[in-house]
C-alpha positions in Angstrom: -74.1 60.1 0.7 -75.8 60.4 -2.6 -78.4 62.5 -4.5 -80.7 59.9 -6.2 -79.5 61.3 -9.6 -78.5 58.3 -11.6 -75.2 58.6 -13.5 -75.3 55.4 -15.6 -77.0 52.0 -15.9 -74.9 49.0 -15.5 -75.6 45.3 -14.9 -74.9 42.5 -12.8 -72.1 40.5 -14.4 -71.5 37.8 -11.9 -73.0 36.3 -8.6 -71.0 34.3 -6.2 -72.6 33.0 -3.2 -70.7 32.6 0.0 -72.8 31.0 2.5 -75.5 33.5 3.7 -73.3 36.4 2.0 -72.8 37.3 -1.7 -70.1 38.8 -3.9 -71.6 40.7 -6.9 -69.5 41.5 -10.0 -70.9 44.8 -11.4 -70.5 46.0 -14.8 -70.6 49.9 -14.7 -71.4 50.6 -18.3 -70.7 54.2 -19.1 -70.0 55.3 -15.4 -67.0 57.4 -15.2 -64.5 55.4 -13.1 -61.5 57.5 -13.4 -61.8 58.8 -9.9 -63.1 55.6 -8.2 -60.8 53.8 -5.7 -61.0 50.6 -3.9 -63.1 51.4 -0.7 -65.2 53.9 -2.4 -69.0 53.8 -2.1 -71.3 53.3 -5.2 -75.1 53.3 -5.1 -76.3 50.2 -6.8 -80.0 50.4 -7.3 -80.0 52.5 -4.1 -77.9 50.4 -2.1 -74.7 51.8 -0.9 -71.9 49.2 -1.9 -68.3 49.3 -1.2 -65.9 48.8 -4.2 -64.0 45.7 -2.9 -61.8 45.5 -6.0 -61.8 47.3 -9.5 -62.0 45.5 -12.9 -61.5 47.0 -16.4 -65.4 47.0 -16.7 -66.7 47.7 -13.2 -66.0 46.5 -9.8 -66.6 43.6 -7.0 -68.8 44.2 -4.0 -69.6 42.0 -0.9 -73.0 41.8 0.4 -73.9 40.5 3.8 -77.0 38.3 4.6 -78.7 41.3 6.0 -78.4 43.3 2.9 -79.7 40.4 0.9 -82.6 40.1 3.0 -83.5 43.6 3.3 -83.2 44.7 -0.4 -84.0 43.3 -3.8 -80.5 41.9 -4.2 -81.8 38.6 -2.5 -83.5 37.9 -5.9 -81.0 39.5 -8.3 -79.9 37.8 -11.4 -77.1 37.9 -14.0 -77.4 40.6 -16.7 -80.1 42.4 -14.6 -79.7 46.2 -15.3 -79.0 48.4 -12.3 -78.8 52.1 -11.5 -75.5 53.4 -10.6 -74.4 56.7 -8.7 -71.0 57.4 -7.2 -70.9 58.9 -3.8 -71.1 62.9 -3.3 -68.0 65.0 -3.2 -67.9 68.5 -1.5 -68.3 70.1 -5.1 -71.1 67.9 -6.4 -74.5 69.5 -7.3 -77.3 68.3 -5.1 -79.8 67.7 -8.0 -82.0 65.3 -6.2 -82.2 65.1 -2.2 -79.9 63.6 0.5 -79.8 59.7 0.0 -77.9 57.7 2.2 -78.0 54.3 0.3 -79.5 52.5 3.2 -82.7 50.8 2.0 -85.8 51.0 4.4 -87.9 48.4 2.5 -89.0 46.8 -0.7 -91.9 48.0 -2.6 -93.8 46.8 -5.6 -94.8 48.4 -8.8 -98.7 48.1 -9.0 -99.7 50.5 -11.9 -98.0 52.2 -14.8 -100.1 54.9 -16.6 -98.8 56.9 -19.7 -99.7 60.6 -19.3 -98.4 62.5 -22.3 -94.7 61.8 -22.7 -94.4 60.9 -19.0 -95.4 57.9 -17.0 -97.1 57.9 -13.6 -96.1 54.9 -11.6 -97.9 53.5 -8.3 -95.9 51.7 -5.9 -97.1 49.7 -2.9 -95.0 50.4 0.1 -94.5 48.6 3.5 -97.1 49.8 5.9 -94.5 50.8 8.5 -93.0 53.2 6.0 -96.1 55.1 4.9 -95.9 57.6 7.7 -92.6 58.7 6.3 -93.9 59.5 2.8 -95.5 62.9 2.2 -97.2 64.5 -0.7 -94.6 66.4 -2.8 -92.0 65.1 -0.5 -89.0 63.0 -1.8 -88.6 59.3 -2.1 -85.9 57.1 -3.6 -86.8 54.0 -5.7 -84.0 51.8 -6.8 -81.6 54.7 -6.1 -83.8 57.4 -8.0 -84.9 60.5 -6.3 -88.4 61.1 -7.2 -91.2 63.5 -5.9 -94.4 61.9 -4.6 -97.4 63.0 -6.5 -100.2 61.1 -4.7 -100.8 59.1 -1.6 -103.6 56.6 -0.9 -103.3 54.1 1.9 -100.3 52.0 1.4 -99.5 53.3 -2.2 -97.7 56.2 -3.4 -97.4 57.5 -6.9 -94.5 59.2 -8.7 -94.3 61.0 -12.1 -91.4 59.8 -14.3 -90.4 62.4 -17.0 -89.0 61.3 -20.4 -85.3 61.9 -19.4 -85.7 59.8 -16.1 -87.4 57.0 -18.2 -84.4 57.2 -20.6 -81.6 57.2 -18.1 -82.8 54.5 -15.6 -84.0 51.1 -15.3 -87.5 52.2 -14.6 -87.9 52.6 -18.4 -88.5 49.0 -18.7 -90.1 48.3 -15.3 -93.1 46.0 -15.4 -96.1 45.6 -12.9 -95.0 43.4 -9.9 -91.3 44.6 -10.1 -89.7 44.8 -6.6 -87.9 48.0 -6.0 -85.7 49.3 -3.0 -87.1 52.1 -1.2 -85.4 54.7 1.0 -87.6 57.3 2.7 -86.7 60.9 3.1 -83.9 61.3 5.7 -85.5 64.3 7.4 -88.7 62.6 7.8 -86.9 59.7 9.6 -85.3 62.0 12.1 -88.4 64.0 12.7 -90.2 60.8 13.4 -87.5 59.8 15.9 -87.8 63.2 17.7 -91.6 62.8 18.0 -91.2 59.3 19.5 -88.8 60.7 22.2 -91.4 63.5 23.2 -93.4 63.2 26.4 -97.0 62.5 25.5 -98.3 65.9 26.4 -95.8 67.6 24.1 -96.7 65.3 21.2 -100.2 66.9 21.4 -98.7 70.3 20.9 -97.9 72.1 17.6 -94.3 71.7 16.4 -92.9 75.2 16.0 -89.9 76.7 14.3 -88.3 77.2 17.7 -88.7 73.5 18.6 -87.1 72.3 15.3 -84.2 74.8 15.6 -83.6 73.6 19.2 -83.1 70.1 17.7 -80.8 70.9 14.9 -83.2 71.7 12.1 -82.2 75.4 11.2 -84.9 76.8 9.0 
């Protein structure tokens, strides 16, 4: 699990194609690796990857064909900047929201507007994910925990404050850039619960008692 608070910006230092799979060499930049062991999980642009082996400057990770198809790593390139976050520990501050590192789809940046010192960015999201996105809710873009400021059809907007711009790859993001999207974990499970409800219950109002009975303690 992760928080969506980026700890460092690294880069892709090597790409080795292995049939339909791929091995990446990640340069971790300023990320503190003193407590990283082989087998640990590290989110790279929002994708949970396993450190298969460590190097003095980073680590190697193996990506399956499924990961390459479902994330932007299918079009990655040497020297591409990537957002990095180590996995949660019991004492980690939860500064963003709960992020699994399991990408739900790929979005595209459609607009970038400067508003004071911040930037409002619009992202076109896959239609099947739009029902999981809520105004003022959380969304993860390339591993970054962000708050949805506006929704219109298949597009959502997020506001990026100067600190987020300076500490992540979105500082240099251009129109048309593809980004990994992970929807809010709670929204995903609530949608699943609703799918399992009988038709007559779907028409009723969800109550605090209903949520508590299904594991959501308010």
